C-alpha positions, -999 to 999 in steps of 0.1 A, spaced: 3 -3 2 12 32 -8 17 63 13 -2 92 9 13 127 1 5 157 17 -22 180 5 -5 213 -4 -20 250 5 -48 256 -20 -26 289 -34 -1 263 -38 -18 242 -58 -31 271 -81 2 287 -85 13 251 -94 -12 243 -120 -29 269 -128 -15 273 -168 -21 240 -172 -56 243 -161 -62 277 -184 -47 261 -214 -64 235 -212 -99 257 -207 -89 279 -234 -87 251 -259 -116 232 -247 -140 262 -248 -120 290 -267 -107 322 -258 -136 338 -246 -152 317 -225 -121 301 -211 -119 331 -177 -152 315 -168 -151 283 -170 -106 285 -156 -129 305 -123 -153 276 -122 -127 255 -116 -111 267 -92 -143 277 -74 -155 237 -74 -119 226 -66 -121 251 -34 -152 234 -27 -144 201 -26 -102 206 -15 -110 202 24 -123 170 15 -90 153 -7 -72 130 15 -45 126 -8 -21 147 -27 -9 124 -55 -18 133 -85 -35 173 -79 -31 177 -114 -55 149 -130 -81 159 -104 -81 194 -114 -84 183 -149 -111 162 -143 -127 193 -129 -121 212 -155 -136 183 -176 -167 184 -165 -169 224 -165 -160 223 -204 -191 201 -208 -215 216 -187 -206 244 -206 -208 240 -241 -240 216 -228 -256 249 -213 -247 270 -243 -270 247 -266 -297 259 -240 -290 297 -244 -316 319 -262 -302 334 -299 -307 367 -298 -335 378 -323 -319 406 -338 -304 375 -359 -271 352 -352 -246 359 -324 -216 374 -338 -190 345 -334 -211 324 -361 -213 355 -384 -173 357 -387 -154 346 -408 -119 327 -403 -91 350 -406 -63 324 -406 -59 284 -412 -55 285 -373 -92 303 -369 -111 280 -395 -91 247 -371 -104 260 -338 -137 268 -349 -135 234 -364 -130 223 -328 -157 248 -316 -180 227 -339 -178 200 -322 -199 176 -295 -190 186 -260 -172 151 -249 -151 150 -288 -142 182 -278 -127 176 -245 -110 141 -254 -95 158 -288 -83 186 -271 -68 162 -240 -52 140 -268 -40 164 -288 -34 197 -275 -20 182 -242 -10 152 -255 -24 130 -225 -26 90 -229 -59 76 -235 -57 60 -202 -51 93 -183 -79 112 -203 -103 80 -197 -98 89 -157 -104 126 -162 -133 122 -182 -146 94 -159 -152 74 -189 -137 40 -202 -105 42 -225 -122 24 -253 -150 52 -246 -121 78 -252 -106 65 -281 -140 64 -297 -146 103 -286 -112 116 -298 -117 92 -333 -150 108 -340 -140 140 -334 -105 135 -354 -131 123 -384 -156 153 -379 -122 180 -382 -112 161 -413 -150 168 -425 -149 202 -416 -119 214 -424 -113 198 -459 
């Protein structure tokens, strides 16, 4: 049986992992929504922090929370009303560069596919770890990544 690691003060956790979590949020929900999802992630982490019993793999714990918040964000966006004066600005704006086209295509993926693709191809995480972060089986994660990449190829081609 392994010994549990001590749990650092929350500020140390924030200082150590904020860059990776923000990078994930920015890739998973886009630059305009990343701040909100990032804040929601760390608020949820702060609420749950007193119940932690082991300080091992705190980066994975934070990314699991961020993954859930990103998926929740996409689901909630689908329920938001569209202004009656037309389409939102993001739907009208044309991509200015190939990178914009890629990020627009990633934004069009279903939430779980988008999160899986970002973890795998932006953060370069192994499938086993992504499965843990998304509370899914490794086969489900592989299918989400495969379907996401397939859809990206269709959207970009």
